[in-house]
PDB file of N, CA, C and O in Angstrom:
ATOM      1  N   MET A   1      -9.065  38.624 -27.517  1.00  0.00           N
ATOM      2  CA  MET A   1      -9.342  37.255 -27.845  1.00  0.00           C
ATOM      3  C   MET A   1      -8.699  36.345 -26.792  1.00  0.00           C
ATOM      4  O   MET A   1      -7.669  36.670 -26.201  1.00  0.00           O
ATOM      5  N   TYR A   2      -9.335  35.215 -26.586  1.00  0.00           N
ATOM      6  CA  TYR A   2      -8.901  34.276 -25.550  1.00  0.00           C
ATOM      7  C   TYR A   2      -8.636  32.916 -26.187  1.00  0.00           C
ATOM      8  O   TYR A   2      -9.439  32.427 -26.981  1.00  0.00           O
ATOM      9  N   LYS A   3      -7.505  32.310 -25.833  1.00  0.00           N
ATOM     10  CA  LYS A   3      -7.105  31.050 -26.446  1.00  0.00           C
ATOM     11  C   LYS A   3      -6.999  29.933 -25.418  1.00  0.00           C
ATOM     12  O   LYS A   3      -6.798  30.159 -24.225  1.00  0.00           O
ATOM     13  N   LEU A   4      -7.144  28.716 -25.938  1.00  0.00           N
ATOM     14  CA  LEU A   4      -6.784  27.537 -25.159  1.00  0.00           C
ATOM     15  C   LEU A   4      -6.111  26.552 -26.092  1.00  0.00           C
ATOM     16  O   LEU A   4      -6.334  26.564 -27.303  1.00  0.00           O
ATOM     17  N   ARG A   5      -5.291  25.705 -25.514  1.00  0.00           N
ATOM     18  CA  ARG A   5      -4.567  24.698 -26.288  1.00  0.00           C
ATOM     19  C   ARG A   5      -5.012  23.313 -25.850  1.00  0.00           C
ATOM     20  O   ARG A   5      -5.189  23.045 -24.662  1.00  0.00           O
ATOM     21  N   LEU A   6      -5.186  22.448 -26.821  1.00  0.00           N
ATOM     22  CA  LEU A   6      -5.436  21.038 -26.555  1.00  0.00           C
ATOM     23  C   LEU A   6      -4.081  20.347 -26.660  1.00  0.00           C
ATOM     24  O   LEU A   6      -3.487  20.297 -27.736  1.00  0.00           O
ATOM     25  N   VAL A   7      -3.605  19.826 -25.563  1.00  0.00           N
ATOM     26  CA  VAL A   7      -2.274  19.225 -25.508  1.00  0.00           C
ATOM     27  C   VAL A   7      -2.392  17.728 -25.764  1.00  0.00           C
ATOM     28  O   VAL A   7      -2.979  16.985 -24.976  1.00  0.00           O
ATOM     29  N   TYR A   8      -1.815  17.306 -26.890  1.00  0.00           N
ATOM     30  CA  TYR A   8      -1.874  15.910 -27.318  1.00  0.00           C
ATOM     31  C   TYR A   8      -0.566  15.200 -26.988  1.00  0.00           C
ATOM     32  O   TYR A   8       0.468  15.838 -26.790  1.00  0.00           O
ATOM     33  N   ASP A   9      -0.624  13.887 -26.932  1.00  0.00           N
ATOM     34  CA  ASP A   9       0.583  13.082 -26.805  1.00  0.00           C
ATOM     35  C   ASP A   9       1.467  13.362 -28.019  1.00  0.00           C
ATOM     36  O   ASP A   9       0.960  13.556 -29.123  1.00  0.00           O
ATOM     37  N   SER A  10       2.758  13.383 -27.824  1.00  0.00           N
ATOM     38  CA  SER A  10       3.688  13.724 -28.916  1.00  0.00           C
ATOM     39  C   SER A  10       3.678  12.712 -30.062  1.00  0.00           C
ATOM     40  O   SER A  10       4.176  13.011 -31.148  1.00  0.00           O
ATOM     41  N   SER A  11       3.129  11.540 -29.841  1.00  0.00           N
ATOM     42  CA  SER A  11       3.100  10.527 -30.900  1.00  0.00           C
ATOM     43  C   SER A  11       2.007  10.780 -31.945  1.00  0.00           C
ATOM     44  O   SER A  11       2.013  10.159 -33.007  1.00  0.00           O
ATOM     45  N   TYR A  12       1.078  11.680 -31.652  1.00  0.00           N
ATOM     46  CA  TYR A  12      -0.005  11.960 -32.602  1.00  0.00           C
ATOM     47  C   TYR A  12       0.476  12.857 -33.740  1.00  0.00           C
ATOM     48  O   TYR A  12       1.282  13.764 -33.533  1.00  0.00           O
ATOM     49  N   SER A  13      -0.029  12.592 -34.937  1.00  0.00           N
ATOM     50  CA  SER A  13       0.349  13.371 -36.119  1.00  0.00           C
ATOM     51  C   SER A  13      -0.385  14.713 -36.147  1.00  0.00           C
ATOM     52  O   SER A  13      -1.363  14.930 -35.431  1.00  0.00           O
ATOM     53  N   TYR A  14       0.119  15.594 -36.996  1.00  0.00           N
ATOM     54  CA  TYR A  14      -0.508  16.899 -37.210  1.00  0.00           C
ATOM     55  C   TYR A  14      -1.956  16.725 -37.677  1.00  0.00           C
ATOM     56  O   TYR A  14      -2.855  17.414 -37.193  1.00  0.00           O
ATOM     57  N   VAL A  15      -2.176  15.811 -38.610  1.00  0.00           N
ATOM     58  CA  VAL A  15      -3.515  15.590 -39.167  1.00  0.00           C
ATOM     59  C   VAL A  15      -4.479  15.126 -38.085  1.00  0.00           C
ATOM     60  O   VAL A  15      -5.623  15.576 -38.036  1.00  0.00           O
ATOM     61  N   TYR A  16      -4.022  14.228 -37.219  1.00  0.00           N
ATOM     62  CA  TYR A  16      -4.868  13.756 -36.121  1.00  0.00           C
ATOM     63  C   TYR A  16      -5.239  14.921 -35.201  1.00  0.00           C
ATOM     64  O   TYR A  16      -6.410  15.107 -34.873  1.00  0.00           O
ATOM     65  N   LYS A  17      -4.243  15.700 -34.787  1.00  0.00           N
ATOM     66  CA  LYS A  17      -4.489  16.838 -33.896  1.00  0.00           C
ATOM     67  C   LYS A  17      -5.464  17.826 -34.531  1.00  0.00           C
ATOM     68  O   LYS A  17      -6.400  18.293 -33.882  1.00  0.00           O
ATOM     69  N   ASP A  18      -5.236  18.136 -35.798  1.00  0.00           N
ATOM     70  CA  ASP A  18      -6.083  19.085 -36.512  1.00  0.00           C
ATOM     71  C   ASP A  18      -7.523  18.576 -36.595  1.00  0.00           C
ATOM     72  O   ASP A  18      -8.464  19.344 -36.397  1.00  0.00           O
ATOM     73  N   SER A  19      -7.696  17.312 -36.881  1.00  0.00           N
ATOM     74  CA  SER A  19      -9.030  16.723 -37.014  1.00  0.00           C
ATOM     75  C   SER A  19      -9.778  16.700 -35.687  1.00  0.00           C
ATOM     76  O   SER A  19     -10.945  17.086 -35.618  1.00  0.00           O
ATOM     77  N   VAL A  20      -9.111  16.251 -34.643  1.00  0.00           N
ATOM     78  CA  VAL A  20      -9.762  16.168 -33.334  1.00  0.00           C
ATOM     79  C   VAL A  20     -10.080  17.567 -32.802  1.00  0.00           C
ATOM     80  O   VAL A  20     -11.123  17.768 -32.179  1.00  0.00           O
ATOM     81  N   THR A  21      -9.203  18.523 -33.040  1.00  0.00           N
ATOM     82  CA  THR A  21      -9.466  19.899 -32.616  1.00  0.00           C
ATOM     83  C   THR A  21     -10.667  20.465 -33.369  1.00  0.00           C
ATOM     84  O   THR A  21     -11.500  21.159 -32.785  1.00  0.00           O
ATOM     85  N   HIS A  22     -10.755  20.170 -34.657  1.00  0.00           N
ATOM     86  CA  HIS A  22     -11.905  20.629 -35.444  1.00  0.00           C
ATOM     87  C   HIS A  22     -13.208  20.032 -34.908  1.00  0.00           C
ATOM     88  O   HIS A  22     -14.214  20.732 -34.791  1.00  0.00           O
ATOM     89  N   VAL A  23     -13.188  18.759 -34.589  1.00  0.00           N
ATOM     90  CA  VAL A  23     -14.371  18.102 -34.013  1.00  0.00           C
ATOM     91  C   VAL A  23     -14.742  18.759 -32.680  1.00  0.00           C
ATOM     92  O   VAL A  23     -15.925  18.896 -32.368  1.00  0.00           O
ATOM     93  N   ALA A  24     -13.752  19.160 -31.902  1.00  0.00           N
ATOM     94  CA  ALA A  24     -14.024  19.831 -30.627  1.00  0.00           C
ATOM     95  C   ALA A  24     -14.774  21.143 -30.846  1.00  0.00           C
ATOM     96  O   ALA A  24     -15.676  21.471 -30.076  1.00  0.00           O
ATOM     97  N   THR A  25     -14.411  21.901 -31.888  1.00  0.00           N
ATOM     98  CA  THR A  25     -15.122  23.157 -32.165  1.00  0.00           C
ATOM     99  C   THR A  25     -16.581  22.888 -32.530  1.00  0.00           C
ATOM    100  O   THR A  25     -17.482  23.616 -32.113  1.00  0.00           O
ATOM    101  N   ILE A  26     -16.795  21.846 -33.303  1.00  0.00           N
ATOM    102  CA  ILE A  26     -18.161  21.486 -33.702  1.00  0.00           C
ATOM    103  C   ILE A  26     -18.972  21.034 -32.486  1.00  0.00           C
ATOM    104  O   ILE A  26     -20.113  21.458 -32.305  1.00  0.00           O
ATOM    105  N   ASP A  27     -18.384  20.178 -31.661  1.00  0.00           N
ATOM    106  CA  ASP A  27     -19.071  19.709 -30.449  1.00  0.00           C
ATOM    107  C   ASP A  27     -19.424  20.872 -29.519  1.00  0.00           C
ATOM    108  O   ASP A  27     -20.530  20.928 -28.982  1.00  0.00           O
ATOM    109  N   LEU A  28     -18.487  21.790 -29.335  1.00  0.00           N
ATOM    110  CA  LEU A  28     -18.759  22.933 -28.454  1.00  0.00           C
ATOM    111  C   LEU A  28     -19.956  23.728 -28.958  1.00  0.00           C
ATOM    112  O   LEU A  28     -20.789  24.170 -28.166  1.00  0.00           O
ATOM    113  N   TYR A  29     -20.045  23.910 -30.263  1.00  0.00           N
ATOM    114  CA  TYR A  29     -21.153  24.696 -30.805  1.00  0.00           C
ATOM    115  C   TYR A  29     -22.473  23.920 -30.766  1.00  0.00           C
ATOM    116  O   TYR A  29     -23.491  24.447 -30.317  1.00  0.00           O
ATOM    117  N   ILE A  30     -22.454  22.691 -31.229  1.00  0.00           N
ATOM    118  CA  ILE A  30     -23.694  21.917 -31.321  1.00  0.00           C
ATOM    119  C   ILE A  30     -24.252  21.552 -29.948  1.00  0.00           C
ATOM    120  O   ILE A  30     -25.450  21.698 -29.703  1.00  0.00           O
ATOM    121  N   LYS A  31     -23.391  21.080 -29.060  1.00  0.00           N
ATOM    122  CA  LYS A  31     -23.861  20.606 -27.760  1.00  0.00           C
ATOM    123  C   LYS A  31     -24.031  21.705 -26.719  1.00  0.00           C
ATOM    124  O   LYS A  31     -24.869  21.592 -25.824  1.00  0.00           O
ATOM    125  N   HIS A  32     -23.228  22.781 -26.836  1.00  0.00           N
ATOM    126  CA  HIS A  32     -23.209  23.770 -25.758  1.00  0.00           C
ATOM    127  C   HIS A  32     -23.388  25.214 -26.232  1.00  0.00           C
ATOM    128  O   HIS A  32     -23.371  26.136 -25.417  1.00  0.00           O
ATOM    129  N   LYS A  33     -23.558  25.417 -27.533  1.00  0.00           N
ATOM    130  CA  LYS A  33     -23.735  26.760 -28.108  1.00  0.00           C
ATOM    131  C   LYS A  33     -22.564  27.693 -27.794  1.00  0.00           C
ATOM    132  O   LYS A  33     -22.748  28.897 -27.616  1.00  0.00           O
ATOM    133  N   ILE A  34     -21.365  27.124 -27.730  1.00  0.00           N
ATOM    134  CA  ILE A  34     -20.155  27.911 -27.503  1.00  0.00           C
ATOM    135  C   ILE A  34     -19.479  28.128 -28.855  1.00  0.00           C
ATOM    136  O   ILE A  34     -19.081  27.172 -29.520  1.00  0.00           O
ATOM    137  N   GLU A  35     -19.355  29.397 -29.253  1.00  0.00           N
ATOM    138  CA  GLU A  35     -18.724  29.710 -30.527  1.00  0.00           C
ATOM    139  C   GLU A  35     -17.231  29.907 -30.344  1.00  0.00           C
ATOM    140  O   GLU A  35     -16.789  30.575 -29.409  1.00  0.00           O
ATOM    141  N   CYS A  36     -16.454  29.313 -31.256  1.00  0.00           N
ATOM    142  CA  CYS A  36     -15.010  29.478 -31.235  1.00  0.00           C
ATOM    143  C   CYS A  36     -14.471  29.227 -32.634  1.00  0.00           C
ATOM    144  O   CYS A  36     -15.186  28.771 -33.526  1.00  0.00           O
ATOM    145  N   ALA A  37     -13.194  29.537 -32.799  1.00  0.00           N
ATOM    146  CA  ALA A  37     -12.521  29.303 -34.072  1.00  0.00           C
ATOM    147  C   ALA A  37     -11.251  28.512 -33.803  1.00  0.00           C
ATOM    148  O   ALA A  37     -10.646  28.620 -32.737  1.00  0.00           O
ATOM    149  N   GLN A  38     -10.864  27.728 -34.776  1.00  0.00           N
ATOM    150  CA  GLN A  38      -9.620  26.971 -34.667  1.00  0.00           C
ATOM    151  C   GLN A  38      -8.523  27.805 -35.314  1.00  0.00           C
ATOM    152  O   GLN A  38      -8.588  28.107 -36.505  1.00  0.00           O
ATOM    153  N   CYS A  39      -7.512  28.178 -34.528  1.00  0.00           N
ATOM    154  CA  CYS A  39      -6.447  29.038 -35.056  1.00  0.00           C
ATOM    155  C   CYS A  39      -5.126  28.300 -35.272  1.00  0.00           C
ATOM    156  O   CYS A  39      -4.175  28.880 -35.795  1.00  0.00           O
ATOM    157  N   ALA A  40      -5.058  27.040 -34.878  1.00  0.00           N
ATOM    158  CA  ALA A  40      -3.901  26.169 -35.114  1.00  0.00           C
ATOM    159  C   ALA A  40      -4.399  24.733 -34.967  1.00  0.00           C
ATOM    160  O   ALA A  40      -5.547  24.496 -34.592  1.00  0.00           O
ATOM    161  N   CYS A  41      -3.521  23.783 -35.268  1.00  0.00           N
ATOM    162  CA  CYS A  41      -3.963  22.387 -35.196  1.00  0.00           C
ATOM    163  C   CYS A  41      -4.356  21.977 -33.783  1.00  0.00           C
ATOM    164  O   CYS A  41      -5.051  20.978 -33.594  1.00  0.00           O
ATOM    165  N   ASP A  42      -3.909  22.753 -32.779  1.00  0.00           N
ATOM    166  CA  ASP A  42      -4.196  22.406 -31.392  1.00  0.00           C
ATOM    167  C   ASP A  42      -4.684  23.584 -30.549  1.00  0.00           C
ATOM    168  O   ASP A  42      -4.646  23.519 -29.320  1.00  0.00           O
ATOM    169  N   GLU A  43      -5.140  24.658 -31.195  1.00  0.00           N
ATOM    170  CA  GLU A  43      -5.583  25.846 -30.461  1.00  0.00           C
ATOM    171  C   GLU A  43      -6.976  26.304 -30.887  1.00  0.00           C
ATOM    172  O   GLU A  43      -7.356  26.225 -32.056  1.00  0.00           O
ATOM    173  N   LEU A  44      -7.717  26.785 -29.894  1.00  0.00           N
ATOM    174  CA  LEU A  44      -9.048  27.346 -30.129  1.00  0.00           C
ATOM    175  C   LEU A  44      -9.061  28.794 -29.658  1.00  0.00           C
ATOM    176  O   LEU A  44      -8.391  29.147 -28.688  1.00  0.00           O
ATOM    177  N   LEU A  45      -9.823  29.621 -30.350  1.00  0.00           N
ATOM    178  CA  LEU A  45      -9.908  31.047 -30.076  1.00  0.00           C
ATOM    179  C   LEU A  45     -11.346  31.409 -29.727  1.00  0.00           C
ATOM    180  O   LEU A  45     -12.283  31.017 -30.423  1.00  0.00           O
ATOM    181  N   PHE A  46     -11.510  32.163 -28.640  1.00  0.00           N
ATOM    182  CA  PHE A  46     -12.827  32.550 -28.138  1.00  0.00           C
ATOM    183  C   PHE A  46     -12.940  34.067 -28.029  1.00  0.00           C
ATOM    184  O   PHE A  46     -11.941  34.755 -27.823  1.00  0.00           O
ATOM    185  N   ASP A  47     -14.169  34.590 -28.169  1.00  0.00           N
ATOM    186  CA  ASP A  47     -14.412  36.023 -28.039  1.00  0.00           C
ATOM    187  C   ASP A  47     -14.396  36.483 -26.586  1.00  0.00           C
ATOM    188  O   ASP A  47     -13.989  37.607 -26.290  1.00  0.00           O
ATOM    189  N   THR A  48     -14.838  35.615 -25.686  1.00  0.00           N
ATOM    190  CA  THR A  48     -14.935  36.007 -24.273  1.00  0.00           C
ATOM    191  C   THR A  48     -14.238  34.994 -23.374  1.00  0.00           C
ATOM    192  O   THR A  48     -14.111  33.815 -23.705  1.00  0.00           O
ATOM    193  N   ASP A  49     -13.793  35.492 -22.232  1.00  0.00           N
ATOM    194  CA  ASP A  49     -13.160  34.612 -21.258  1.00  0.00           C
ATOM    195  C   ASP A  49     -14.167  33.617 -20.687  1.00  0.00           C
ATOM    196  O   ASP A  49     -13.813  32.475 -20.393  1.00  0.00           O
ATOM    197  N   SER A  50     -15.404  34.041 -20.531  1.00  0.00           N
ATOM    198  CA  SER A  50     -16.420  33.124 -19.983  1.00  0.00           C
ATOM    199  C   SER A  50     -16.683  31.962 -20.938  1.00  0.00           C
ATOM    200  O   SER A  50     -16.885  30.835 -20.488  1.00  0.00           O
ATOM    201  N   ALA A  51     -16.686  32.213 -22.237  1.00  0.00           N
ATOM    202  CA  ALA A  51     -16.857  31.134 -23.217  1.00  0.00           C
ATOM    203  C   ALA A  51     -15.675  30.176 -23.152  1.00  0.00           C
ATOM    204  O   ALA A  51     -15.848  28.959 -23.223  1.00  0.00           O
ATOM    205  N   ARG A  52     -14.479  30.726 -23.018  1.00  0.00           N
ATOM    206  CA  ARG A  52     -13.287  29.878 -22.923  1.00  0.00           C
ATOM    207  C   ARG A  52     -13.331  29.007 -21.669  1.00  0.00           C
ATOM    208  O   ARG A  52     -13.028  27.815 -21.732  1.00  0.00           O
ATOM    209  N   MET A  53     -13.702  29.587 -20.543  1.00  0.00           N
ATOM    210  CA  MET A  53     -13.735  28.822 -19.300  1.00  0.00           C
ATOM    211  C   MET A  53     -14.789  27.711 -19.345  1.00  0.00           C
ATOM    212  O   MET A  53     -14.552  26.607 -18.855  1.00  0.00           O
ATOM    213  N   LEU A  54     -15.943  28.004 -19.929  1.00  0.00           N
ATOM    214  CA  LEU A  54     -16.968  26.970 -20.077  1.00  0.00           C
ATOM    215  C   LEU A  54     -16.464  25.863 -21.004  1.00  0.00           C
ATOM    216  O   LEU A  54     -16.716  24.683 -20.757  1.00  0.00           O
ATOM    217  N   ALA A  55     -15.755  26.239 -22.065  1.00  0.00           N
ATOM    218  CA  ALA A  55     -15.192  25.247 -22.981  1.00  0.00           C
ATOM    219  C   ALA A  55     -14.167  24.365 -22.269  1.00  0.00           C
ATOM    220  O   ALA A  55     -14.107  23.161 -22.518  1.00  0.00           O
ATOM    221  N   VAL A  56     -13.367  24.952 -21.394  1.00  0.00           N
ATOM    222  CA  VAL A  56     -12.397  24.157 -20.630  1.00  0.00           C
ATOM    223  C   VAL A  56     -13.119  23.081 -19.829  1.00  0.00           C
ATOM    224  O   VAL A  56     -12.691  21.927 -19.801  1.00  0.00           O
ATOM    225  N   LEU A  57     -14.203  23.459 -19.185  1.00  0.00           N
ATOM    226  CA  LEU A  57     -14.974  22.490 -18.397  1.00  0.00           C
ATOM    227  C   LEU A  57     -15.547  21.382 -19.278  1.00  0.00           C
ATOM    228  O   LEU A  57     -15.522  20.210 -18.905  1.00  0.00           O
ATOM    229  N   LYS A  58     -16.054  21.753 -20.428  1.00  0.00           N
ATOM    230  CA  LYS A  58     -16.676  20.772 -21.322  1.00  0.00           C
ATOM    231  C   LYS A  58     -15.639  19.865 -21.989  1.00  0.00           C
ATOM    232  O   LYS A  58     -15.903  18.681 -22.198  1.00  0.00           O
ATOM    233  N   LEU A  59     -14.466  20.403 -22.324  1.00  0.00           N
ATOM    234  CA  LEU A  59     -13.461  19.627 -23.046  1.00  0.00           C
ATOM    235  C   LEU A  59     -12.550  18.807 -22.126  1.00  0.00           C
ATOM    236  O   LEU A  59     -11.890  17.872 -22.581  1.00  0.00           O
ATOM    237  N   SER A  60     -12.513  19.146 -20.865  1.00  0.00           N
ATOM    238  CA  SER A  60     -11.557  18.503 -19.954  1.00  0.00           C
ATOM    239  C   SER A  60     -11.846  17.028 -19.692  1.00  0.00           C
ATOM    240  O   SER A  60     -10.995  16.333 -19.137  1.00  0.00           O
ATOM    241  N   SER A  61     -12.990  16.545 -20.065  1.00  0.00           N
ATOM    242  CA  SER A  61     -13.309  15.131 -19.840  1.00  0.00           C
ATOM    243  C   SER A  61     -12.774  14.211 -20.945  1.00  0.00           C
ATOM    244  O   SER A  61     -12.898  12.990 -20.849  1.00  0.00           O
ATOM    245  N   SER A  62     -12.190  14.787 -21.978  1.00  0.00           N
ATOM    246  CA  SER A  62     -11.696  13.976 -23.096  1.00  0.00           C
ATOM    247  C   SER A  62     -10.449  13.175 -22.722  1.00  0.00           C
ATOM    248  O   SER A  62      -9.610  13.632 -21.945  1.00  0.00           O
ATOM    249  N   ASN A  63     -10.346  11.984 -23.283  1.00  0.00           N
ATOM    250  CA  ASN A  63      -9.156  11.157 -23.104  1.00  0.00           C
ATOM    251  C   ASN A  63      -8.122  11.393 -24.201  1.00  0.00           C
ATOM    252  O   ASN A  63      -7.018  10.852 -24.133  1.00  0.00           O
ATOM    253  N   ASN A  64      -8.468  12.199 -25.218  1.00  0.00           N
ATOM    254  CA  ASN A  64      -7.573  12.431 -26.349  1.00  0.00           C
ATOM    255  C   ASN A  64      -6.532  13.508 -26.084  1.00  0.00           C
ATOM    256  O   ASN A  64      -5.497  13.534 -26.749  1.00  0.00           O
ATOM    257  N   TYR A  65      -6.779  14.389 -25.138  1.00  0.00           N
ATOM    258  CA  TYR A  65      -5.901  15.540 -24.889  1.00  0.00           C
ATOM    259  C   TYR A  65      -6.167  16.089 -23.493  1.00  0.00           C
ATOM    260  O   TYR A  65      -7.133  15.717 -22.825  1.00  0.00           O
ATOM    261  N   THR A  66      -5.282  16.983 -23.077  1.00  0.00           N
ATOM    262  CA  THR A  66      -5.542  17.786 -21.872  1.00  0.00           C
ATOM    263  C   THR A  66      -5.701  19.224 -22.333  1.00  0.00           C
ATOM    264  O   THR A  66      -5.249  19.584 -23.420  1.00  0.00           O
ATOM    265  N   VAL A  67      -6.335  20.040 -21.520  1.00  0.00           N
ATOM    266  CA  VAL A  67      -6.647  21.419 -21.900  1.00  0.00           C
ATOM    267  C   VAL A  67      -5.737  22.374 -21.126  1.00  0.00           C
ATOM    268  O   VAL A  67      -5.541  22.227 -19.920  1.00  0.00           O
ATOM    269  N   GLU A  68      -5.194  23.343 -21.838  1.00  0.00           N
ATOM    270  CA  GLU A  68      -4.294  24.323 -21.254  1.00  0.00           C
ATOM    271  C   GLU A  68      -4.735  25.722 -21.660  1.00  0.00           C
ATOM    272  O   GLU A  68      -4.975  25.975 -22.841  1.00  0.00           O
ATOM    273  N   LEU A  69      -4.845  26.625 -20.707  1.00  0.00           N
ATOM    274  CA  LEU A  69      -5.181  28.019 -21.002  1.00  0.00           C
ATOM    275  C   LEU A  69      -3.956  28.740 -21.531  1.00  0.00           C
ATOM    276  O   LEU A  69      -2.843  28.515 -21.056  1.00  0.00           O
ATOM    277  N   LEU A  70      -4.157  29.603 -22.509  1.00  0.00           N
ATOM    278  CA  LEU A  70      -3.051  30.417 -23.049  1.00  0.00           C
ATOM    279  C   LEU A  70      -3.277  31.873 -22.713  1.00  0.00           C
ATOM    280  O   LEU A  70      -2.464  32.724 -23.075  1.00  0.00           O
TER     281      LEU A  70
END
């Protein structure tokens, strides 16, 4: 399994991080057909490295967080 972390500003609450991360999983699937699971309030889990790398490219344009490979 392959993970990535969405790194949020420390001022954001757990609920905010969890909600925005959940929306990211939905966007990845609906807009790009990338399947993933949310395994923490700020982490996504992928079956393949190629899916994770494509997700990094798609998510990196957000102003809400930065993307970090785990």
